[in-house]
N, CA, C and O of each residue as an XYZ file, in Angstrom:
440
protein
N     107.646     19.027     -0.972
C     108.576     18.883      0.022
C     110.017     19.780     -0.213
O     110.660     19.745     -1.262
N     110.389     20.604      1.011
C     111.348     21.436      1.093
C     112.703     20.284      0.650
O     112.677     19.125      1.066
N     113.458     20.631      0.060
C     114.933     20.241     -0.290
C     115.703     20.329      0.791
O     115.420     21.307      1.482
N     116.743     19.538      1.273
C     117.570     19.370      2.195
C     118.446     21.183      2.559
O     118.877     21.672      3.603
N     118.394     21.621      1.357
C     119.080     22.943      1.218
C     118.213     24.090      1.603
O     118.591     25.054      2.269
N     116.969     23.894      1.107
C     115.726     24.775      1.438
C     115.716     24.725      3.137
O     115.877     25.758      3.788
N     115.523     23.487      3.737
C     115.411     23.468      5.053
C     116.368     24.061      5.870
O     115.991     24.656      6.879
N     117.561     23.991      5.586
C     118.599     24.428      5.951
C     118.837     26.157      5.959
O     119.433     26.772      6.843
N     118.260     26.698      4.837
C     117.989     28.035      4.381
C     116.972     28.530      5.926
O     117.184     29.298      6.864
N     116.059     27.800      5.612
C     114.950     27.977      6.604
C     115.341     27.983      8.258
O     114.893     28.825      9.037
N     116.049     27.135      8.556
C     116.753     26.985      9.798
C     117.465     28.125     10.421
O     117.326     28.589     11.552
N     118.507     28.600      9.156
C     119.289     29.674      9.561
C     118.480     30.878      9.651
O     118.801     31.716     10.494
N     117.440     31.090      8.874
C     116.561     32.281      9.152
C     116.220     32.361     10.218
O     116.416     33.392     10.861
N     115.529     31.166     10.794
C     114.883     31.429     12.363
C     115.786     31.772     13.425
O     115.631     32.558     14.360
N     116.885     30.944     13.074
C     118.642     31.185     13.949
C     118.711     32.697     14.111
O     118.742     33.296     15.186
N     118.729     33.156     13.058
C     119.524     34.497     12.901
C     118.566     35.493     13.468
O     118.937     36.269     14.348
N     117.340     35.501     12.997
C     116.126     36.407     13.622
C     115.862     36.357     14.863
O     115.750     37.422     15.470
N     115.699     35.126     15.541
C     115.563     35.081     16.956
C     116.830     35.281     17.633
O     116.741     35.765     18.762
N     118.019     35.009     17.184
C     119.364     35.444     17.938
C     119.444     36.828     18.331
O     119.625     37.371     19.420
N     119.187     37.429     16.693
C     119.296     38.894     16.995
C     117.911     39.470     17.883
O     117.973     40.662     18.184
N     116.877     38.839     18.250
C     115.725     39.288     19.088
C     116.501     39.222     20.376
O     116.693     40.257     21.014
N     117.023     37.894     20.853
C     117.442     37.841     22.068
C     118.286     38.955     22.667
O     118.173     39.534     23.747
N     119.383     39.139     21.431
C     120.262     39.911     21.986
C     119.879     41.520     22.070
O     120.555     42.360     22.664
N     118.941     41.711     21.518
C     118.195     43.116     21.534
C     117.397     43.302     22.647
O     117.178     44.409     23.140
N     116.784     41.852     23.216
C     116.117     42.001     24.680
C     116.907     42.162     25.997
O     116.533     42.614     27.079
N     118.003     41.712     25.641
C     119.353     41.532     26.236
C     119.748     43.306     26.788
O     119.810     43.736     27.940
N     119.947     43.984     25.576
C     120.512     45.313     25.566
C     119.203     45.843     26.308
O     119.423     46.580     27.269
N     117.939     45.585     26.011
C     116.902     46.207     26.590
C     117.372     46.474     28.355
O     117.476     47.554     28.937
N     117.528     45.487     28.740
C     117.562     45.262     30.037
C     118.979     46.261     30.295
O     118.897     47.207     31.080
N     120.058     46.009     29.685
C     120.679     47.180     29.817
C     120.487     48.443     30.120
O     120.834     49.092     31.107
N     119.638     48.855     28.750
C     119.265     50.185     28.870
C     118.631     50.556     30.194
O     119.018     51.489     30.897
N     117.717     49.819     30.447
C     116.731     49.619     31.819
C     117.620     49.941     32.762
O     117.383     50.955     33.418
N     118.424     49.428     32.952
C     119.392     49.039     34.383
C     119.972     50.389     34.178
O     120.294     50.941     35.230
N     120.247     51.248     32.789
C     120.846     52.676     33.113
C     119.725     53.773     33.185
O     120.005     54.930     32.873
N     118.702     53.494     33.514
C     117.539     54.326     33.638
C     117.031     54.820     32.351
O     116.469     55.913     32.298
N     117.197     54.069     31.287
C     116.781     54.653     29.773
C     115.775     53.687     29.417
O     116.013     52.663     28.777
N     114.426     54.105     29.930
C     113.619     53.474     29.678
C     112.806     53.267     28.218
O     112.228     52.278     27.766
N     113.031     54.794     27.603
C     112.673     54.945     26.248
C     113.230     54.241     25.329
O     112.578     53.798     24.383
N     114.789     53.995     25.509
C     115.673     53.337     24.542
C     115.069     51.677     24.945
O     114.823     50.782     24.137
N     114.952     51.635     26.276
C     114.707     49.980     26.532
C     113.560     49.427     25.906
O     113.508     48.244     25.569
N     112.363     50.484     25.687
C     111.179     50.239     25.008
C     111.370     49.965     23.358
O     110.815     49.083     22.702
N     112.174     50.826     22.955
C     112.733     50.825     21.440
C     113.385     49.618     21.050
O     113.249     49.164     19.913
N     114.056     49.094     21.888
C     115.004     47.689     21.629
C     113.986     46.505     21.771
O     114.035     45.469     21.108
N     113.125     46.784     22.662
C     112.162     45.689     23.129
C     111.170     45.276     21.686
O     110.919     44.123     21.336
N     110.677     46.615     20.944
C     109.918     46.397     19.796
C     110.817     46.042     18.914
O     110.367     45.096     18.268
N     111.949     46.359     18.544
C     112.948     45.996     17.543
C     113.100     44.406     17.727
O     113.197     43.556     16.841
N     113.095     44.257     18.974
C     113.507     42.648     19.172
C     112.109     41.905     18.882
O     112.218     40.718     18.573
N     110.989     42.367     18.933
C     110.060     41.465     18.729
C     109.431     41.364     17.298
O     108.650     40.526     16.847
N     110.041     42.541     16.679
C     109.692     42.394     15.281
C     110.965     41.585     14.582
O     110.903     41.243     13.401
N     112.141     41.305     15.425
C     113.048     40.149     14.548
C     112.636     39.068     14.897
O     112.870     38.165     14.094
N     111.934     38.709     16.081
C     111.161     37.524     16.799
C     110.474     37.130     16.029
O     110.625     35.958     15.683
N     109.602     37.800     15.528
C     108.169     37.592     14.813
C     108.638     36.880     13.393
O     108.167     35.817     12.988
N     109.754     37.734     12.642
C     110.538     37.328     11.416
C     110.754     35.739     11.408
O     110.352     35.026     10.489
N     111.591     35.160     12.798
C     111.895     33.892     12.744
C     110.571     32.955     12.917
O     110.354     31.811     12.520
N     109.750     33.892     13.677
C     108.602     32.876     14.096
C     107.857     32.706     12.756
O     107.664     31.505     12.565
N     107.359     33.486     11.740
C     106.979     33.510     10.459
C     107.593     32.369      9.641
O     106.897     31.664      8.910
N     108.889     32.210      9.782
C     109.416     31.160      8.925
C     109.120     29.898      9.490
O     108.706     28.991      8.768
N     109.320     29.715     10.937
C     108.630     28.498     11.525
C     107.288     28.292     11.607
O     106.985     27.189     12.060
N     106.228     29.145     11.255
C     104.829     28.918     11.026
C     104.819     28.449      9.727
O     104.117     27.450      9.568
N     105.405     28.884      8.722
C     105.187     28.394      7.518
C     105.729     27.192      7.396
O     105.177     26.526      6.520
N     106.675     26.617      7.989
C     107.160     25.167      8.001
C     105.785     24.292      8.946
O     105.184     23.338      8.452
N     105.629     24.575      9.661
C     104.539     24.201     10.309
C     103.114     23.647      9.898
O     102.516     22.622     10.226
N     102.774     24.747      9.020
C     101.929     25.005      7.941
C     102.047     23.830      6.777
O     101.205     23.003      6.427
N     103.354     24.051      6.321
C     103.753     23.043      5.145
C     103.292     21.550      5.512
O     102.519     20.923      4.788
N     103.864     21.006      6.770
C     103.362     19.955      7.542
C     101.916     19.425      7.825
O     101.473     18.302      7.584
N     101.358     20.378      8.331
C      99.980     20.356      8.782
C      98.940     20.018      7.226
O      97.872     19.406      7.223
N      99.615     20.600      6.056
C      98.872     20.327      5.040
C      99.093     19.112      4.289
O      98.531     18.871      3.220
N      99.962     18.315      4.893
C     100.381     16.785      4.674
C     101.734     16.968      3.544
O     101.899     16.161      2.629
N     102.585     18.069      3.756
C     103.984     17.722      3.188
C     105.152     17.773      4.236
O     105.804     18.777      4.524
N     105.316     16.369      4.815
C     106.391     16.304      5.654
C     107.736     17.053      5.900
O     108.570     17.014      4.996
N     107.997     17.685      6.970
C     109.236     18.244      7.014
C     110.351     17.438      7.828
O     110.154     17.069      8.986
N     111.472     17.207      7.170
C     112.485     16.170      7.503
C     113.015     16.769      9.119
O     113.562     17.871      9.077
N     112.922     16.304     10.113
C     113.559     16.728     11.382
C     115.126     16.499     11.455
O     115.650     15.394     11.310
N     115.873     17.788     11.721
C     117.137     17.658     11.370
C     117.814     18.331     12.634
O     117.069     18.870     13.452
N     118.734     18.332     12.774
C     119.621     18.779     14.012
C     119.449     20.382     13.913
O     119.246     21.046     14.930
N     119.533     20.903     12.772
C     119.612     22.252     12.410
C     118.041     22.783     12.746
O     117.858     23.864     13.307
N     117.195     22.111     12.436
C     116.073     22.313     12.655
C     115.647     22.519     14.069
O     114.927     23.448     14.435
N     116.334     21.225     15.142
C     115.719     21.211     16.001
C     116.588     22.262     17.046
O     116.228     22.598     18.174
N     117.827     22.674     16.338
C     118.223     23.928     17.031
C     117.594     25.091     16.822
O     117.575     25.821     17.814
N     117.110     25.475     15.930
C     116.438     26.619     15.388
C     115.109     26.782     16.318
O     114.896     27.921     16.734
N     114.350     25.926     16.622
C     113.371     25.468     17.417
C     113.415     25.921     18.609
O     112.508     26.578     19.121
N     115.001     25.457     19.430
C     115.256     25.552     20.484
C     115.354     26.936     20.832
O     114.999     27.379     21.924
N     116.089     27.973     19.415
C     116.682     28.907     19.879
C     115.646     30.274     19.778
O     115.875     31.473     19.941
N     114.206     29.404     19.378
C     113.119     30.290     19.008
C     112.579     30.252     20.708
O     112.393     31.292     21.340
N     112.410     29.114     21.192
C     111.939     29.155     22.336
C     112.777     29.896     23.521
O     112.301     30.318     24.574
N     114.094     29.954     23.117
C     114.996     30.519     24.193
C     114.466     31.974     23.941
O     113.943     32.522     24.912
N     114.536     32.700     22.711
C     114.357     33.935     22.710
C     113.055     33.997     23.457
O     112.969     34.683     24.475
N     111.955     33.252     22.954
C     110.442     33.889     23.805
C     110.862     34.017     25.172
O     110.678     35.092     25.744
N     111.466     32.942     25.834
C     111.880     33.184     27.574
C     112.582     34.365     27.552
O     112.049     35.221     28.258
N     113.852     34.815     26.848
C     114.359     35.902     26.969
C     113.711     37.147     27.217
O     113.961     38.006     28.063
N     112.578     37.080     26.074
C     111.808     38.195     25.972
C     110.751     38.381     27.480
O     110.643     39.527     27.916
N     110.168     37.480     28.060
C     109.598     37.381     29.160
C     110.105     38.052     30.432
O     109.553     38.778     31.258
N     111.679     37.432     30.279
C     112.597     37.682     31.526
C     112.996     39.108     31.303
O     112.961     39.854     32.282
N     113.356     39.564     30.192
C     113.639     40.878     29.762
C     112.229     41.797     30.414
O     112.416     42.393     31.475
N     111.176     41.863     29.909
C     109.917     42.708     30.182
C     110.128     42.844     31.923
O     110.306     43.946     32.441
N     110.083     41.606     32.701
C     110.186     41.684     34.036
C     111.275     42.331     34.584
O     111.095     42.981     35.614
N     112.451     42.269     34.049
C     113.615     42.866     34.400
C     113.460     44.406     34.349
O     113.903     45.237     35.142
N     112.716     44.587     33.213
C     112.807     46.383     32.717
C     111.688     46.774     33.910
O     112.003     47.687     34.674
N     110.572     46.203     34.064
C     109.562     46.493     34.863
C     110.351     46.498     36.417
O     110.239     47.565     37.021
N     110.890     45.745     36.893
C     111.897     45.762     38.279
C     112.721     47.220     38.139
O     112.797     48.116     38.979
N     113.231     47.167     36.985
C     114.279     48.443     36.865
C     113.423     49.935     37.007
O     113.872     51.019     37.380
N     112.260     49.644     36.644
C     111.309     51.063     36.341
C     110.600     51.115     38.117
O     110.418     52.209     38.652
N     110.342     50.094     38.687
C     109.982     50.168     40.250
C     111.184     50.624     40.999
O     110.966     51.662     41.624
N     112.690     50.033     41.148
C     113.725     50.701     41.628
C     113.951     51.987     41.444
O     114.315     52.633     42.427
N     113.829     52.510     40.447
C     113.890     53.724     40.103
C     112.851     54.764     40.520
O     113.076     55.970     40.612
N     111.935     54.287     40.711
C     110.797     55.195     41.442
C     110.703     55.084     42.760
O     110.132     56.009     43.339
N     111.181     54.047     43.498
C     111.177     54.046     44.921
C     112.230     54.905     45.549
O     113.405     54.829     45.192
N     111.815     55.719     46.481
C     112.495     56.723     47.109
C     113.806     55.964     48.115
O     113.531     55.031     48.870
N     114.951     56.408     48.015
C     116.266     55.921     48.784
C     115.774     56.205     50.136
O     115.417     57.373     50.289
N     115.651     55.346     51.275
C     115.866     55.753     52.310
C     116.962     55.772     53.396
O     116.775     56.376     54.452
């Protein structure tokens, strides 16, 4: 069983990693709005890597509980899971927005 301190540290790791990912996804949208699709792609890739860091910590906690070692559900862990899901949603929205920016850029002005 993880100590309260270890669980808090894991929660903060998730929050920091996925918060960074969400920020990178937003930066990617801004780059696409400016027509810099290469930079947008780099930011999305970097955001995905950061997201996976947080997801990996979360997966370790899930695996621990699945192995019969329960995890105490704290407000901090709940917040971390909320941020994880929020970042996942931001990724989807960013991908869609970047695609729309590409389409607008390719469409001739009438």
